[in-house]
Each structure stands twice: as C-alpha cells, then as structure tokens.
All heavy atoms as a GROMACS GRO file, in nm:
protein
  571
    1MET      N    1   0.082  -0.121  -0.003
    1MET     CA    2  -0.001   0.001   0.001
    1MET      C    3   0.088   0.127   0.000
    1MET      O    4   0.057   0.220  -0.073
    1MET     CB    5  -0.092  -0.003   0.120
    1MET     CG    6  -0.183   0.118   0.127
    1MET     SD    7  -0.292   0.136  -0.014
    1MET     CE    8  -0.442   0.095   0.060
    2SER      N    9   0.195   0.128   0.078
    2SER     CA   10   0.280   0.246   0.086
    2SER      C   11   0.350   0.270  -0.048
    2SER      O   12   0.368   0.388  -0.087
    2SER     CB   13   0.378   0.235   0.202
    2SER     OG   14   0.470   0.130   0.183
    3VAL      N   15   0.391   0.161  -0.116
    3VAL     CA   16   0.454   0.180  -0.244
    3VAL      C   17   0.358   0.246  -0.345
    3VAL      O   18   0.392   0.336  -0.414
    3VAL     CB   19   0.507   0.043  -0.296
    3VAL    CG1   20   0.558   0.056  -0.439
    3VAL    CG2   21   0.620  -0.009  -0.207
    4TRP      N   22   0.234   0.193  -0.345
    4TRP     CA   23   0.132   0.248  -0.435
    4TRP      C   24   0.106   0.394  -0.406
    4TRP      O   25   0.104   0.480  -0.496
    4TRP     CB   26   0.001   0.167  -0.418
    4TRP     CG   27  -0.110   0.222  -0.499
    4TRP    CD1   28  -0.140   0.204  -0.630
    4TRP    CD2   29  -0.211   0.316  -0.448
    4TRP    NE1   30  -0.251   0.273  -0.670
    4TRP    CE2   31  -0.296   0.345  -0.560
    4TRP    CE3   32  -0.235   0.378  -0.329
    4TRP    CZ2   33  -0.404   0.433  -0.550
    4TRP    CZ3   34  -0.344   0.463  -0.317
    4TRP    CH2   35  -0.426   0.489  -0.429
    5ALA      N   36   0.090   0.430  -0.277
    5ALA     CA   37   0.064   0.570  -0.237
    5ALA      C   38   0.179   0.659  -0.278
    5ALA      O   39   0.160   0.770  -0.329
    5ALA     CB   40   0.042   0.578  -0.087
    6ARG      N   41   0.304   0.614  -0.256
    6ARG     CA   42   0.420   0.690  -0.294
    6ARG      C   43   0.422   0.714  -0.448
    6ARG      O   44   0.448   0.823  -0.491
    6ARG     CB   45   0.549   0.620  -0.250
    6ARG     CG   46   0.672   0.700  -0.272
    6ARG     CD   47   0.802   0.631  -0.226
    6ARG     NE   48   0.793   0.586  -0.086
    6ARG     CZ   49   0.779   0.460  -0.048
    6ARG    NH1   50   0.778   0.363  -0.135
    6ARG    NH2   51   0.776   0.427   0.080
    7GLU      N   52   0.394   0.608  -0.521
    7GLU     CA   53   0.394   0.622  -0.668
    7GLU      C   54   0.288   0.724  -0.714
    7GLU      O   55   0.312   0.806  -0.802
    7GLU     CB   56   0.370   0.490  -0.734
    7GLU     CG   57   0.488   0.397  -0.724
    7GLU     CD   58   0.460   0.255  -0.772
    7GLU    OE1   59   0.343   0.225  -0.806
    7GLU    OE2   60   0.552   0.178  -0.780
    8ARG      N   61   0.166   0.719  -0.659
    8ARG     CA   62   0.061   0.812  -0.694
    8ARG      C   63   0.102   0.958  -0.661
    8ARG      O   64   0.080   1.050  -0.735
    8ARG     CB   65  -0.070   0.782  -0.620
    8ARG     CG   66  -0.132   0.649  -0.649
    8ARG     CD   67  -0.178   0.623  -0.797
    8ARG     NE   68  -0.075   0.589  -0.889
    8ARG     CZ   69  -0.016   0.466  -0.898
    8ARG    NH1   70  -0.043   0.371  -0.819
    8ARG    NH2   71   0.079   0.443  -0.990
    9LEU      N   72   0.163   0.974  -0.543
    9LEU     CA   73   0.207   1.107  -0.503
    9LEU      C   74   0.312   1.160  -0.595
    9LEU      O   75   0.308   1.274  -0.639
    9LEU     CB   76   0.255   1.103  -0.358
    9LEU     CG   77   0.310   1.236  -0.302
    9LEU    CD1   78   0.199   1.338  -0.296
    9LEU    CD2   79   0.368   1.217  -0.163
   10LEU      N   80   0.412   1.079  -0.629
   10LEU     CA   81   0.518   1.122  -0.717
   10LEU      C   82   0.463   1.154  -0.856
   10LEU      O   83   0.508   1.249  -0.920
   10LEU     CB   84   0.626   1.016  -0.724
   10LEU     CG   85   0.710   0.999  -0.595
   10LEU    CD1   86   0.809   0.884  -0.604
   10LEU    CD2   87   0.786   1.126  -0.561
   11GLU      N   88   0.367   1.077  -0.903
   11GLU     CA   89   0.304   1.106  -1.030
   11GLU      C   90   0.233   1.240  -1.027
   11GLU      O   91   0.242   1.319  -1.122
   11GLU     CB   92   0.203   0.997  -1.068
   11GLU     CG   93   0.265   0.867  -1.113
   11GLU     CD   94   0.164   0.754  -1.132
   11GLU    OE1   95   0.041   0.786  -1.119
   11GLU    OE2   96   0.206   0.644  -1.158
   12SER      N   97   0.166   1.270  -0.921
   12SER     CA   98   0.095   1.395  -0.913
   12SER      C   99   0.191   1.514  -0.905
   12SER      O  100   0.160   1.623  -0.951
   12SER     CB  101   0.001   1.397  -0.793
   12SER     OG  102   0.071   1.407  -0.672
   13LEU      N  103   0.308   1.497  -0.852
   13LEU     CA  104   0.409   1.598  -0.842
   13LEU      C  105   0.465   1.627  -0.982
   13LEU      O  106   0.511   1.742  -1.005
   13LEU     CB  107   0.519   1.566  -0.745
   13LEU     CG  108   0.481   1.559  -0.594
   13LEU    CD1  109   0.599   1.512  -0.514
   13LEU    CD2  110   0.430   1.693  -0.552
   14ASP      N  111   0.464   1.530  -1.068
   14ASP     CA  112   0.522   1.548  -1.202
   14ASP      C  113   0.431   1.633  -1.293
   14ASP      O  114   0.470   1.686  -1.391
   14ASP     CB  115   0.545   1.414  -1.271
   14ASP     CG  116   0.664   1.341  -1.207
   14ASP    OD1  117   0.748   1.410  -1.144
   14ASP    OD2  118   0.673   1.219  -1.222
   15THR      N  119   0.300   1.643  -1.257
   15THR     CA  120   0.209   1.721  -1.340
   15THR      C  121   0.194   1.856  -1.283
   15THR      O  122   0.202   1.878  -1.160
   15THR     CB  123   0.069   1.650  -1.345
   15THR    OG1  124   0.016   1.646  -1.212
   15THR    CG2  125   0.078   1.512  -1.403
   16ASP      N  126   0.184   1.954  -1.368
   16ASP     CA  127   0.168   2.094  -1.329
   16ASP      C  128   0.028   2.141  -1.367
   16ASP      O  129   0.009   2.186  -1.482
   16ASP     CB  130   0.275   2.178  -1.395
   16ASP     CG  131   0.284   2.322  -1.344
   16ASP    OD1  132   0.204   2.354  -1.253
   16ASP    OD2  133   0.365   2.396  -1.395
   17PRO      N  134  -0.072   2.130  -1.280
   17PRO     CA  135  -0.210   2.167  -1.316
   17PRO      C  136  -0.226   2.312  -1.347
   17PRO      O  137  -0.313   2.350  -1.420
   17PRO     CB  138  -0.288   2.128  -1.192
   17PRO     CG  139  -0.194   2.130  -1.078
   17PRO     CD  140  -0.059   2.091  -1.136
   18THR      N  141  -0.141   2.398  -1.295
   18THR     CA  142  -0.148   2.538  -1.323
   18THR      C  143  -0.014   2.579  -1.383
   18THR      O  144   0.090   2.570  -1.319
   18THR     CB  145  -0.167   2.618  -1.190
   18THR    OG1  146  -0.277   2.568  -1.121
   18THR    CG2  147  -0.185   2.767  -1.215
   19PRO      N  148  -0.015   2.619  -1.511
   19PRO     CA  149   0.112   2.657  -1.575
   19PRO      C  150   0.186   2.762  -1.493
   19PRO      O  151   0.129   2.861  -1.451
   19PRO     CB  152   0.065   2.715  -1.710
   19PRO     CG  153  -0.069   2.656  -1.736
   19PRO     CD  154  -0.129   2.635  -1.599
   20GLY      N  155   0.312   2.737  -1.470
   20GLY     CA  156   0.395   2.831  -1.396
   20GLY      C  157   0.387   2.811  -1.245
   20GLY      O  158   0.464   2.873  -1.172
   21ALA      N  159   0.300   2.724  -1.197
   21ALA     CA  160   0.289   2.709  -1.051
   21ALA      C  161   0.413   2.651  -0.991
   21ALA      O  162   0.454   2.689  -0.882
   21ALA     CB  163   0.169   2.617  -1.020
   22GLY      N  164   0.480   2.562  -1.062
   22GLY     CA  165   0.602   2.502  -1.013
   22GLY      C  166   0.709   2.606  -0.989
   22GLY      O  167   0.777   2.606  -0.885
   23ALA      N  168   0.724   2.700  -1.082
   23ALA     CA  169   0.825   2.803  -1.069
   23ALA      C  170   0.789   2.897  -0.953
   23ALA      O  171   0.873   2.943  -0.874
   23ALA     CB  172   0.833   2.885  -1.198
   24GLU      N  173   0.658   2.924  -0.936
   24GLU     CA  174   0.614   3.011  -0.827
   24GLU      C  175   0.638   2.948  -0.692
   24GLU      O  176   0.688   3.013  -0.599
   24GLU     CB  177   0.463   3.045  -0.844
   24GLU     CG  178   0.413   3.136  -0.739
   24GLU     CD  179   0.471   3.280  -0.742
   24GLU    OE1  180   0.535   3.313  -0.840
   24GLU    OE2  181   0.452   3.350  -0.647
   25VAL      N  182   0.610   2.816  -0.680
   25VAL     CA  183   0.633   2.746  -0.556
   25VAL      C  184   0.783   2.745  -0.526
   25VAL      O  185   0.826   2.765  -0.414
   25VAL     CB  186   0.573   2.605  -0.560
   25VAL    CG1  187   0.623   2.521  -0.442
   25VAL    CG2  188   0.421   2.611  -0.561
   26ALA      N  189   0.865   2.721  -0.628
   26ALA     CA  190   1.011   2.722  -0.611
   26ALA      C  191   1.058   2.860  -0.560
   26ALA      O  192   1.144   2.868  -0.471
   26ALA     CB  193   1.082   2.687  -0.739
   27ARG      N  194   1.005   2.968  -0.615
   27ARG     CA  195   1.042   3.101  -0.571
   27ARG      C  196   1.002   3.129  -0.426
   27ARG      O  197   1.080   3.179  -0.346
   27ARG     CB  198   0.979   3.209  -0.661
   27ARG     CG  199   1.020   3.351  -0.623
   27ARG     CD  200   0.943   3.455  -0.701
   27ARG     NE  201   0.801   3.457  -0.671
   27ARG     CZ  202   0.749   3.510  -0.561
   27ARG    NH1  203   0.826   3.561  -0.467
   27ARG    NH2  204   0.619   3.508  -0.540
   28LEU      N  205   0.880   3.082  -0.391
   28LEU     CA  206   0.832   3.097  -0.253
   28LEU      C  207   0.921   3.020  -0.157
   28LEU      O  208   0.956   3.065  -0.047
   28LEU     CB  209   0.686   3.055  -0.237
   28LEU     CG  210   0.588   3.145  -0.312
   28LEU    CD1  211   0.447   3.074  -0.308
   28LEU    CD2  212   0.579   3.280  -0.246
   29ARG      N  213   0.957   2.898  -0.195
   29ARG     CA  214   1.041   2.816  -0.107
   29ARG      C  215   1.178   2.879  -0.090
   29ARG      O  216   1.236   2.878   0.019
   29ARG     CB  217   1.057   2.676  -0.168
   29ARG     CG  218   0.932   2.594  -0.158
   29ARG     CD  219   0.951   2.455  -0.209
   29ARG     NE  220   1.042   2.383  -0.120
   29ARG     CZ  221   1.088   2.264  -0.143
   29ARG    NH1  222   1.056   2.198  -0.253
   29ARG    NH2  223   1.173   2.209  -0.061
   30ALA      N  224   1.231   2.938  -0.199
   30ALA     CA  225   1.363   3.002  -0.188
   30ALA      C  226   1.358   3.126  -0.095
   30ALA      O  227   1.446   3.145  -0.015
   30ALA     CB  228   1.413   3.044  -0.326
   31ASP      N  229   1.248   3.202  -0.112
   31ASP     CA  230   1.232   3.321  -0.024
   31ASP      C  231   1.224   3.278   0.124
   31ASP      O  232   1.292   3.336   0.208
   31ASP     CB  233   1.106   3.401  -0.062
   31ASP     CG  234   1.114   3.468  -0.193
   31ASP    OD1  235   1.226   3.479  -0.249
   31ASP    OD2  236   1.011   3.514  -0.242
   32LEU      N  237   1.142   3.180   0.150
   32LEU     CA  238   1.124   3.132   0.286
   32LEU      C  239   1.256   3.072   0.338
   32LEU      O  240   1.293   3.088   0.454
   32LEU     CB  241   1.015   3.032   0.292
   32LEU     CG  242   0.971   2.986   0.428
   32LEU    CD1  243   0.935   3.098   0.518
   32LEU    CD2  244   0.854   2.885   0.415
   33GLY      N  245   1.328   3.003   0.253
   33GLY     CA  246   1.453   2.945   0.291
   33GLY      C  247   1.558   3.044   0.335
   33GLY      O  248   1.631   3.026   0.430
   34ARG      N  249   1.562   3.158   0.263
   34ARG     CA  250   1.655   3.264   0.299
   34ARG      C  251   1.627   3.324   0.438
   34ARG      O  252   1.714   3.340   0.518
   34ARG     CB  253   1.654   3.377   0.191
   34ARG     CG  254   1.734   3.344   0.069
   34ARG     CD  255   1.748   3.468  -0.018
   34ARG     NE  256   1.621   3.502  -0.083
   34ARG     CZ  257   1.576   3.443  -0.190
   34ARG    NH1  258   1.646   3.344  -0.248
   34ARG    NH2  259   1.462   3.478  -0.246
   35VAL      N  260   1.502   3.348   0.462
   35VAL     CA  261   1.462   3.402   0.589
   35VAL      C  262   1.486   3.302   0.702
   35VAL      O  263   1.542   3.336   0.807
   35VAL     CB  264   1.314   3.448   0.588
   35VAL    CG1  265   1.267   3.492   0.726
   35VAL    CG2  266   1.296   3.563   0.491
   36GLY      N  267   1.454   3.174   0.678
   36GLY     CA  268   1.474   3.071   0.776
   36GLY      C  269   1.621   3.050   0.804
   36GLY      O  270   1.660   3.022   0.917
   37SER      N  271   1.701   3.063   0.703
   37SER     CA  272   1.845   3.046   0.720
   37SER      C  273   1.902   3.154   0.811
   37SER      O  274   1.985   3.125   0.897
   37SER     CB  275   1.918   3.053   0.586
   37SER     OG  276   2.053   3.042   0.599
   38ASN      N  277   1.860   3.279   0.790
   38ASN     CA  278   1.903   3.385   0.882
   38ASN      C  279   1.863   3.357   1.029
   38ASN      O  280   1.944   3.376   1.115
   38ASN     CB  281   1.840   3.519   0.836
   38ASN     CG  282   1.897   3.569   0.707
   38ASN    OD1  283   2.000   3.520   0.659
   38ASN    ND2  284   1.827   3.663   0.644
   39LEU      N  285   1.739   3.315   1.045
   39LEU     CA  286   1.695   3.281   1.182
   39LEU      C  287   1.776   3.165   1.238
   39LEU      O  288   1.818   3.169   1.354
   39LEU     CB  289   1.547   3.248   1.182
   39LEU     CG  290   1.486   3.218   1.315
   39LEU    CD1  291   1.502   3.331   1.414
   39LEU    CD2  292   1.337   3.180   1.300
   40ASN      N  293   1.801   3.064   1.160
   40ASN     CA  294   1.883   2.950   1.206
   40ASN      C  295   2.022   2.995   1.248
   40ASN      O  296   2.077   2.944   1.352
   40ASN     CB  297   1.901   2.849   1.092
   40ASN     CG  298   1.805   2.731   1.105
   40ASN    OD1  299   1.739   2.718   1.210
   40ASN    ND2  300   1.798   2.652   1.002
   41GLN      N  301   2.087   3.080   1.175
   41GLN     CA  302   2.218   3.130   1.212
   41GLN      C  303   2.220   3.202   1.342
   41GLN      O  304   2.309   3.182   1.428
   41GLN     CB  305   2.275   3.221   1.100
   41GLN     CG  306   2.306   3.148   0.976
   41GLN     CD  307   2.346   3.244   0.860
   41GLN    OE1  308   2.369   3.356   0.879
   41GLN    NE2  309   2.345   3.186   0.738
   42LEU      N  310   2.118   3.282   1.367
   42LEU     CA  311   2.109   3.356   1.494
   42LEU      C  312   2.084   3.258   1.609
   42LEU      O  313   2.149   3.273   1.714
   42LEU     CB  314   1.996   3.457   1.484
   42LEU     CG  315   2.023   3.579   1.399
   42LEU    CD1  316   1.899   3.661   1.377
   42LEU    CD2  317   2.134   3.663   1.459
   43VAL      N  318   1.996   3.161   1.591
   43VAL     CA  319   1.968   3.066   1.697
   43VAL      C  320   2.092   2.981   1.725
   43VAL      O  321   2.124   2.955   1.840
   43VAL     CB  322   1.845   2.979   1.663
   43VAL    CG1  323   1.828   2.866   1.759
   43VAL    CG2  324   1.721   3.067   1.659
   44ARG      N  325   2.164   2.941   1.620
   44ARG     CA  326   2.287   2.862   1.640
   44ARG      C  327   2.387   2.940   1.720
   44ARG      O  328   2.454   2.893   1.810
   44ARG     CB  329   2.346   2.821   1.505
   44ARG     CG  330   2.459   2.724   1.517
   44ARG     CD  331   2.514   2.677   1.381
   44ARG     NE  332   2.407   2.625   1.298
   44ARG     CZ  333   2.372   2.665   1.179
   44ARG    NH1  334   2.442   2.762   1.122
   44ARG    NH2  335   2.275   2.611   1.109
   45ALA      N  336   2.398   3.072   1.693
   45ALA     CA  337   2.492   3.158   1.765
   45ALA      C  338   2.452   3.166   1.913
   45ALA      O  339   2.538   3.153   2.003
   45ALA     CB  340   2.492   3.294   1.703
   46VAL      N  341   2.322   3.180   1.938
   46VAL     CA  342   2.273   3.189   2.078
   46VAL      C  343   2.305   3.056   2.150
   46VAL      O  344   2.352   3.052   2.263
   46VAL     CB  345   2.126   3.218   2.083
   46VAL    CG1  346   2.068   3.195   2.224
   46VAL    CG2  347   2.097   3.362   2.036
   47ASN      N  348   2.276   2.944   2.084
   47ASN     CA  349   2.300   2.812   2.143
   47ASN      C  350   2.448   2.783   2.168
   47ASN      O  351   2.480   2.701   2.254
   47ASN     CB  352   2.238   2.703   2.058
   47ASN     CG  353   2.085   2.702   2.069
   47ASN    OD1  354   2.029   2.746   2.166
   47ASN    ND2  355   2.024   2.648   1.967
   48SER      N  356   2.538   2.848   2.093
   48SER     CA  357   2.679   2.823   2.117
   48SER      C  358   2.739   2.926   2.213
   48SER      O  359   2.859   2.930   2.232
   48SER     CB  360   2.753   2.833   1.982
   48SER     OG  361   2.753   2.963   1.929
   49GLY      N  362   2.653   3.004   2.275
   49GLY     CA  363   2.704   3.096   2.378
   49GLY      C  364   2.737   3.235   2.332
   49GLY      O  365   2.780   3.320   2.412
   50GLN      N  366   2.717   3.261   2.204
   50GLN     CA  367   2.749   3.398   2.153
   50GLN      C  368   2.634   3.492   2.194
   50GLN      O  369   2.523   3.453   2.212
   50GLN     CB  370   2.761   3.397   1.999
   50GLN     CG  371   2.874   3.315   1.949
   50GLN     CD  372   2.880   3.317   1.799
   50GLN    OE1  373   2.834   3.410   1.736
   50GLN    NE2  374   2.937   3.212   1.741
   51THR      N  375   2.671   3.616   2.206
   51THR     CA  376   2.571   3.717   2.242
   51THR      C  377   2.513   3.772   2.111
   51THR      O  378   2.584   3.818   2.022
   51THR     CB  379   2.634   3.834   2.318
   51THR    OG1  380   2.691   3.779   2.437
   51THR    CG2  381   2.532   3.939   2.356
   52VAL      N  382   2.382   3.765   2.104
   52VAL     CA  383   2.309   3.815   1.985
   52VAL      C  384   2.214   3.922   2.041
   52VAL      O  385   2.135   3.893   2.130
   52VAL     CB  386   2.230   3.704   1.913
   52VAL    CG1  387   2.148   3.762   1.800
   52VAL    CG2  388   2.327   3.597   1.862
   53PRO      N  389   2.220   4.040   1.986
   53PRO     CA  390   2.130   4.144   2.032
   53PRO      C  391   1.984   4.100   2.021
   53PRO      O  392   1.946   4.046   1.917
   53PRO     CB  393   2.155   4.265   1.942
   53PRO     CG  394   2.294   4.238   1.887
   53PRO     CD  395   2.308   4.090   1.882
   54SER      N  396   1.906   4.118   2.122
   54SER     CA  397   1.767   4.070   2.119
   54SER      C  398   1.687   4.136   2.010
   54SER      O  399   1.599   4.076   1.950
   54SER     CB  400   1.699   4.091   2.257
   54SER     OG  401   1.705   4.229   2.294
   55ALA      N  402   1.717   4.261   1.978
   55ALA     CA  403   1.648   4.328   1.868
   55ALA      C  404   1.672   4.256   1.736
   55ALA      O  405   1.580   4.242   1.652
   55ALA     CB  406   1.690   4.475   1.857
   56GLU      N  407   1.795   4.212   1.715
   56GLU     CA  408   1.826   4.142   1.590
   56GLU      C  409   1.753   4.008   1.584
   56GLU      O  410   1.698   3.970   1.479
   56GLU     CB  411   1.978   4.116   1.584
   56GLU     CG  412   2.026   4.055   1.454
   56GLU     CD  413   2.177   4.044   1.449
   56GLU    OE1  414   2.246   4.091   1.538
   56GLU    OE2  415   2.227   3.978   1.354
   57LEU      N  416   1.751   3.940   1.694
   57LEU     CA  417   1.676   3.808   1.701
   57LEU      C  418   1.528   3.827   1.680
   57LEU      O  419   1.463   3.758   1.603
   57LEU     CB  420   1.704   3.739   1.835
   57LEU     CG  421   1.660   3.594   1.845
   57LEU    CD1  422   1.710   3.508   1.735
   57LEU    CD2  423   1.704   3.540   1.983
   58LEU      N  424   1.472   3.931   1.746
   58LEU     CA  425   1.331   3.963   1.729
   58LEU      C  426   1.296   4.002   1.587
   58LEU      O  427   1.193   3.964   1.528
   58LEU     CB  428   1.283   4.066   1.826
   58LEU     CG  429   1.278   4.026   1.972
   58LEU    CD1  430   1.246   4.144   2.061
   58LEU    CD2  431   1.176   3.917   1.991
   59ASP      N  432   1.386   4.077   1.524
   59ASP     CA  433   1.364   4.115   1.384
   59ASP      C  434   1.362   3.991   1.293
   59ASP      O  435   1.284   3.983   1.199
   59ASP     CB  436   1.476   4.215   1.335
   59ASP     CG  437   1.460   4.350   1.396
   59ASP    OD1  438   1.353   4.383   1.452
   59ASP    OD2  439   1.560   4.428   1.383
   60ALA      N  440   1.453   3.899   1.317
   60ALA     CA  441   1.458   3.778   1.236
   60ALA      C  442   1.334   3.692   1.256
   60ALA      O  443   1.278   3.637   1.161
   60ALA     CB  444   1.583   3.697   1.272
   61VAL      N  445   1.288   3.681   1.379
   61VAL     CA  446   1.164   3.608   1.404
   61VAL      C  447   1.046   3.674   1.339
   61VAL      O  448   0.962   3.609   1.271
   61VAL     CB  449   1.137   3.596   1.557
   61VAL    CG1  450   0.995   3.542   1.586
   61VAL    CG2  451   1.246   3.508   1.623
   62GLN      N  452   1.039   3.804   1.341
   62GLN     CA  453   0.928   3.879   1.276
   62GLN      C  454   0.937   3.863   1.127
   62GLN      O  455   0.833   3.842   1.061
   62GLN     CB  456   0.930   4.029   1.316
   62GLN     CG  457   0.814   4.105   1.262
   62GLN     CD  458   0.677   4.052   1.309
   62GLN    OE1  459   0.664   4.001   1.418
   62GLN    NE2  460   0.581   4.062   1.224
   63ALA      N  461   1.056   3.871   1.070
   63ALA     CA  462   1.069   3.852   0.926
   63ALA      C  463   1.027   3.714   0.883
   63ALA      O  464   0.964   3.696   0.779
   63ALA     CB  465   1.213   3.874   0.885
   64THR      N  466   1.058   3.611   0.968
   64THR     CA  467   1.015   3.475   0.936
   64THR      C  468   0.862   3.464   0.938
   64THR      O  469   0.804   3.404   0.851
   64THR     CB  470   1.078   3.375   1.036
   64THR    OG1  471   1.223   3.389   1.027
   64THR    CG2  472   1.042   3.234   1.002
   65ARG      N  473   0.802   3.526   1.038
   65ARG     CA  474   0.658   3.521   1.051
   65ARG      C  475   0.593   3.590   0.934
   65ARG      O  476   0.496   3.539   0.876
   65ARG     CB  477   0.612   3.588   1.180
   65ARG     CG  478   0.651   3.509   1.305
   65ARG     CD  479   0.605   3.580   1.427
   65ARG     NE  480   0.461   3.565   1.436
   65ARG     CZ  481   0.376   3.632   1.517
   65ARG    NH1  482   0.433   3.715   1.600
   65ARG    NH2  483   0.250   3.613   1.516
   66GLU      N  484   0.648   3.703   0.891
   66GLU     CA  485   0.590   3.777   0.779
   66GLU      C  486   0.601   3.694   0.650
   66GLU      O  487   0.513   3.691   0.566
   66GLU     CB  488   0.655   3.911   0.765
   66GLU     CG  489   0.616   4.009   0.877
   66GLU     CD  490   0.698   4.130   0.876
   66GLU    OE1  491   0.787   4.151   0.789
   66GLU    OE2  492   0.677   4.217   0.972
   67GLU      N  493   0.720   3.636   0.633
   67GLU     CA  494   0.743   3.558   0.509
   67GLU      C  495   0.648   3.433   0.506
   67GLU      O  496   0.592   3.400   0.401
   67GLU     CB  497   0.888   3.512   0.499
   67GLU     CG  498   0.927   3.454   0.370
   67GLU     CD  499   0.914   3.546   0.253
   67GLU    OE1  500   0.927   3.668   0.271
   67GLU    OE2  501   0.897   3.500   0.139
   68LEU      N  502   0.633   3.369   0.619
   68LEU     CA  503   0.540   3.256   0.623
   68LEU      C  504   0.401   3.298   0.593
   68LEU      O  505   0.326   3.229   0.513
   68LEU     CB  506   0.539   3.194   0.768
   68LEU     CG  507   0.646   3.094   0.792
   68LEU    CD1  508   0.649   3.058   0.944
   68LEU    CD2  509   0.628   2.970   0.713
   69ALA      N  510   0.354   3.410   0.642
   69ALA     CA  511   0.221   3.464   0.611
   69ALA      C  512   0.206   3.492   0.463
   69ALA      O  513   0.105   3.460   0.402
   69ALA     CB  514   0.192   3.588   0.695
   70ARG      N  515   0.312   3.553   0.405
   70ARG     CA  516   0.307   3.581   0.262
   70ARG      C  517   0.301   3.453   0.181
   70ARG      O  518   0.222   3.442   0.088
   70ARG     CB  519   0.432   3.661   0.223
   70ARG     CG  520   0.424   3.714   0.077
   70ARG     CD  521   0.549   3.796   0.045
   70ARG     NE  522   0.668   3.713   0.031
   70ARG     CZ  523   0.699   3.646  -0.078
   70ARG    NH1  524   0.618   3.641  -0.180
   70ARG    NH2  525   0.811   3.577  -0.084
   71VAL      N  526   0.383   3.357   0.213
   71VAL     CA  527   0.384   3.228   0.143
   71VAL      C  528   0.249   3.161   0.154
   71VAL      O  529   0.192   3.113   0.055
   71VAL     CB  530   0.496   3.133   0.195
   71VAL    CG1  531   0.477   2.993   0.141
   71VAL    CG2  532   0.630   3.191   0.154
   72ARG      N  533   0.195   3.155   0.272
   72ARG     CA  534   0.063   3.095   0.292
   72ARG      C  535  -0.047   3.166   0.211
   72ARG      O  536  -0.134   3.104   0.157
   72ARG     CB  537   0.024   3.100   0.443
   72ARG     CG  538   0.096   2.998   0.525
   72ARG     CD  539   0.052   3.000   0.668
   72ARG     NE  540   0.128   2.908   0.746
   72ARG     CZ  541   0.179   2.932   0.866
   72ARG    NH1  542   0.160   3.053   0.919
   72ARG    NH2  543   0.248   2.843   0.928
   73GLY      N  544  -0.034   3.295   0.202
   73GLY     CA  545  -0.133   3.376   0.123
   73GLY      C  546  -0.122   3.352  -0.026
   73GLY      O  547  -0.218   3.368  -0.096
   74GLU      N  548  -0.005   3.312  -0.071
   74GLU     CA  549   0.016   3.292  -0.215
   74GLU      C  550  -0.004   3.149  -0.262
   74GLU      O  551  -0.010   3.123  -0.379
   74GLU     CB  552   0.156   3.341  -0.258
   74GLU     CG  553   0.170   3.491  -0.246
   74GLU     CD  554   0.300   3.542  -0.301
   74GLU    OE1  555   0.358   3.478  -0.389
   74GLU    OE2  556   0.346   3.649  -0.254
   75LEU      N  557  -0.008   3.057  -0.165
   75LEU     CA  558  -0.026   2.915  -0.206
   75LEU      C  559  -0.170   2.892  -0.250
   75LEU      O  560  -0.264   2.956  -0.198
   75LEU     CB  561   0.007   2.822  -0.090
   75LEU     CG  562   0.157   2.814  -0.059
   75LEU    CD1  563   0.174   2.727   0.064
   75LEU    CD2  564   0.235   2.757  -0.175
   76PRO      N  565  -0.188   2.801  -0.350
   76PRO     CA  566  -0.326   2.776  -0.395
   76PRO      C  567  -0.406   2.708  -0.289
   76PRO      O  568  -0.368   2.653  -0.198
   76PRO     CB  569  -0.306   2.681  -0.514
   76PRO     CG  570  -0.163   2.636  -0.512
   76PRO     CD  571  -0.089   2.724  -0.415
   0.00000   0.00000   0.00000
C-alpha cells in the first residue's frame, strides 16, 4: 500500500495543473529558505554561547513570521 501511495504522489508532483505554478512554488520556497536560514544562524549563535542582540533576534523572528504569512497567502 505504501509503495502504491508513494507512486501516486510522485506522479501527481510530475504534473503541473497550473502553468507556472512550479516556478512560483520554487520562488516561494527560496524566499522562505533565505529568511529561515538567517533565523537558524542567529539561533545557532545563541545556542553556542554567543551574544546576539535581542532586537536582531526579534527582527529575524518577525521577518520569518511575515514571510510565512506571505507564502501561505500565495499558495493555492
């Protein structure tokens, strides 16, 4: 059953029901990835004992939240 489900899912990913949707999703993922990467770097610094200004950390968290909201709003 799991093999069948995986095959159906992979087949559906190969089709693009909305022309250009694949490129748009890729752009959204890249945008979100950049913001998430910045937040990850700050959290890694905090966890390793480095001092990170709280304003910088809060700005990164807010930017991540805003990007997530934008991505959610643009998804079909």
